[in-house]
C-alpha positions in Angstrom: 99.1 55.4 64.0 99.4 52.8 66.8 103.2 52.7 66.5 103.3 56.5 66.8 101.2 56.5 70.0 103.4 53.8 71.5 106.5 55.7 70.6 105.2 58.8 72.4 103.8 57.1 75.5 106.3 54.3 76.3 109.1 55.6 78.5 108.0 59.2 78.0 109.9 60.5 81.0 113.2 59.3 79.6 112.4 60.7 76.2 111.4 64.1 77.7 114.7 64.2 79.7 116.6 63.4 76.5 115.0 66.3 74.7 115.7 68.7 77.5 119.4 67.6 77.6 119.6 68.1 73.9 118.2 71.6 74.2 120.7 72.5 77.0 123.5 71.1 74.9 122.4 73.2 72.0 122.4 76.3 74.2 125.9 75.5 75.5 127.3 75.1 72.0 125.6 78.1 70.4 125.9 80.3 73.5 129.6 80.1 73.5 129.6 82.1 70.3 130.8 85.6 71.2 129.4 88.8 69.7 127.3 91.8 70.6 123.9 91.1 71.9 121.0 93.0 73.6 119.4 91.7 76.8 116.9 93.2 79.2 117.9 93.4 82.8 116.2 94.8 86.0 116.7 98.5 87.0 117.2 98.7 90.7 116.9 102.0 92.7 118.7 102.0 96.0 119.1 104.3 99.0 116.2 106.6 98.3 116.3 109.2 101.2 113.7 108.3 103.9 111.9 111.7 103.6 111.6 111.5 99.8 109.5 109.4 97.5 109.6 108.9 93.7 106.3 110.2 92.2 106.7 109.7 88.5 106.5 106.6 86.3 109.9 105.2 85.5 111.3 102.1 83.8 111.8 99.0 85.8 114.2 97.5 83.3 116.8 98.6 80.8 118.4 97.1 77.7 122.1 96.2 77.8 124.3 95.9 74.7 126.8 93.3 75.8 129.7 91.3 74.4 130.3 87.7 75.5 128.4 84.5 76.4 124.9 84.8 77.7 124.4 81.0 78.1 124.9 81.2 81.9 122.3 83.9 82.1 119.7 81.8 80.2 120.4 78.7 82.3 119.5 80.4 85.5 122.7 82.0 86.8 122.5 85.5 88.4 121.2 88.2 86.1 123.1 91.5 85.6 121.4 94.5 87.3 121.5 98.2 86.5 121.7 100.1 89.8 120.8 103.7 90.5 122.0 105.0 93.9 120.0 108.0 95.2 121.9 108.5 98.4 122.2 112.2 99.1 119.8 113.2 96.4 117.7 116.3 97.0 114.0 116.9 96.3 113.0 117.8 92.8 113.3 116.6 89.2 116.5 114.6 88.6 118.0 113.3 85.3 120.0 110.2 86.1 122.6 109.1 83.5 123.0 105.3 83.0 126.4 104.0 82.1 128.1 100.6 81.9 129.6 101.5 85.3 126.1 101.3 86.9 125.7 97.7 85.8 126.5 94.9 88.3 127.8 91.8 86.4 127.8 88.5 88.3 131.2 86.9 88.6 132.1 84.2 86.1 129.8 85.3 83.3 132.5 86.8 81.1 130.1 89.6 80.0 131.2 93.0 78.9 128.7 95.8 78.9 129.0 98.1 75.9 126.0 100.4 76.4 122.8 101.0 78.4 119.5 101.9 76.8 118.0 104.3 77.7 121.2 106.3 78.5 119.3 108.3 81.1 116.1 108.3 83.2 114.0 111.0 84.7 113.0 110.8 88.4 110.8 113.2 90.3 111.5 113.1 94.1 109.0 114.7 96.4 109.0 115.2 100.1 106.5 113.2 102.1 104.1 115.0 104.5 101.0 114.3 106.6 97.5 115.6 106.5 94.4 115.0 108.6 91.1 114.7 106.7 87.5 113.8 107.5 86.2 110.3 107.0 83.1 110.1 104.8 80.7 107.1 105.0 80.1 105.7 101.5 76.6 104.1 101.0 75.2 102.4 98.0 71.5 101.7 97.2 68.2 103.2 98.2 66.5 102.5 101.5 63.0 101.0 101.7 60.1 103.2 100.5 58.8 105.5 103.2 62.2 105.6 104.9 65.3 107.7 104.7 68.9 108.0 106.0 68.9 110.4 108.9 72.6 110.6 109.4 75.9 108.8 108.9 78.8 108.8 111.4 82.3 107.2 111.5 84.5 106.4 114.5 87.2 107.7 114.2 85.8 110.8 112.4 89.2 111.7 110.8 92.2 109.9 109.4 95.9 110.9 109.2 97.3 110.4 105.7 100.9 110.3 104.7 102.3 110.8 101.1 103.8 113.2 98.6 102.6 116.8 99.1 101.1 117.0 95.5 99.1 113.8 96.1 97.7 115.0 99.5 96.8 118.5 98.4 93.6 117.7 96.5 92.3 115.3 99.2 89.8 116.9 101.6 88.2 113.7 102.8 88.6 109.9 102.5 85.7 107.5 102.0 85.1 104.2 103.6 84.3 101.0 101.7 80.9 101.1 100.2 78.1 99.9 102.5 74.9 98.6 100.9 71.6 100.0 102.2 69.2 98.8 99.5 65.8 98.1 101.0 66.9 98.8 104.5 64.3 99.8 107.2 66.6 99.8 110.2 69.9 101.4 111.1 73.1 99.8 109.9 76.3 99.3 111.9 79.4 98.0 110.3 83.2 97.8 110.5 84.8 98.8 107.3 88.2 99.9 106.0 89.1 103.2 104.3 89.0 103.2 100.5 92.2 105.2 99.5 92.4 105.1 95.7 95.9 106.7 95.5 98.5 103.9 96.0 101.1 106.5 97.0 99.0 107.7 100.0 99.1 105.7 103.2 97.2 106.0 106.5 97.9 105.2 110.1 94.4 104.0 110.5 95.0 100.2 110.5 91.9 99.1 112.4 88.5 99.1 110.7 86.3 102.2 111.0 83.1 101.8 113.0 80.3 103.1 110.9 76.7 103.9 112.0 74.0 104.7 109.4 70.8 105.9 111.1 67.7 105.0 109.1 64.1 105.9 110.0 60.7 107.0 108.8 60.7 109.5 106.0 60.4 113.1 107.3 58.5 116.3 106.6 59.2 119.9 107.3 57.9 121.6 110.4 58.5 125.2 111.3 58.5 126.9 114.7 58.3 130.7 114.4 59.1 133.7 116.6 62.0 132.1 118.5 63.7 135.0 120.5 67.4 135.7 119.7 69.4 137.0 122.7 73.0 138.3 123.0 75.5 136.7 125.3 76.9 140.2 126.1 75.1 143.3 127.4 74.7 146.5 125.4 73.9 144.7 122.1 70.7 144.7 120.1 69.7 142.0 117.6 67.8 142.6 114.4 65.5 140.8 113.8 65.0 139.9 117.4 63.2 136.6 116.5 63.9 133.9 114.0 62.1 130.8 112.6 63.5 127.3 113.1 62.7 124.8 110.4 62.8 121.2 111.5 62.7 117.7 110.0 60.2 115.5 111.7 58.9 112.0 111.0 55.6 111.8 109.0 54.0 110.3 112.1 55.2 113.0 114.4 52.3 114.2 116.7 54.3 116.3 119.2 54.0 120.0 119.8 56.9 122.4 119.6 57.0 126.0 120.6 59.5 128.9 120.7 60.3 128.1 124.4 61.7 124.7 123.3 64.7 126.5 121.7 67.6 128.8 122.7 68.8 131.2 120.0 71.9 133.2 120.9 74.5 135.5 119.2 77.9 136.6 120.4 79.5 140.0 120.0 82.8 138.9 121.5 84.6 139.0 118.1 82.8 142.2 116.9 85.3 144.9 116.0 85.0 147.8 118.5 85.2 150.3 115.6 82.4 148.7 113.7 78.9 149.8 114.7 77.3 146.6 113.6 77.9 143.1 112.2 76.1 140.2 110.6 76.4 137.0 112.5 74.8 133.5 112.5 72.6 132.8 115.5 73.3 129.5 117.3 70.1 127.6 117.9 69.9 124.6 120.2 66.9 122.7 121.7 66.3 123.1 125.4 65.8 119.3 125.7 66.0 116.3 123.4 63.8 116.6 120.4 63.0 113.0 120.0 63.9 110.3 117.4 64.2 111.6 113.9 63.7 115.2 114.8 66.5 117.5 113.7 67.0 121.2 113.0 67.3 121.8 109.3 67.6 125.6 108.9 67.3 128.9 110.7 65.4 131.7 108.9 66.9 134.2 108.4 70.4 132.5 108.6 72.1 135.8 109.6 71.0 138.6 111.9 72.5 142.1 112.5 74.0 142.9 115.9 74.7 146.5 117.1 76.4 147.9 120.1 74.3 150.4 122.0 76.9 151.5 124.5 74.5 150.8 127.3 75.0 148.1 129.9 
């Protein structure tokens, strides 16, 4: 087998060149034989109106039945292309016929196009629009035992999306990249990008989103009762006149909170003059800062009844 190894390794560059030339010569001889053949060529869509976008799947290539020599194509000359021109096309579903007249044949190939397969394609063109949605902070993992996530925030809080109307319609918010919080005991700040799954939807938010995940000691419920509810307008009664404010406070919270630490108000400005009463949600705010980790969770009852008395 030594002679075979020597035959392969000695002057292998020259031998490889000779084999390549022989193959090219074979293509030249056999490629000159004329006859009907089928080749795949790119499908190129041009002049899509700026306000429209194609939303359905469509072929990126078509098969041509041709007559003539295909050697020049195989050897790297320009490849024929089937072109669809959408200039002036309106929104909606369009059936586009494909004929030999839509095929661009490079000069000098001597090819004749007999048929295009498929003979037609279906395109759905949809108008692009914009929509503003909230940015949601996506977290992954569980914080350390005895701790919890107090809040998450993003800057900016919203993003402007652009895309086909049918793709934007179901989107009510857009998430950030996932931020790991496994075992965290302290707040996390990060710069992340938006995670838009639909490739047909774009956003003007190029810069990263600044995210803050506030983490602190696990909390318990604490309720402050008999907080007075007052009306911003005269001549209005409130029933019940007092509500309870349920709070979340850290387990180690030792402070004291009373009804005077909160303002609870209702407004009758939008109450229909013909309606004697209405159910509204009281707005409850702390008089001063409540302290780290302390937050209003719920007002009980969530709705109160306001009535006009006619008295000022």
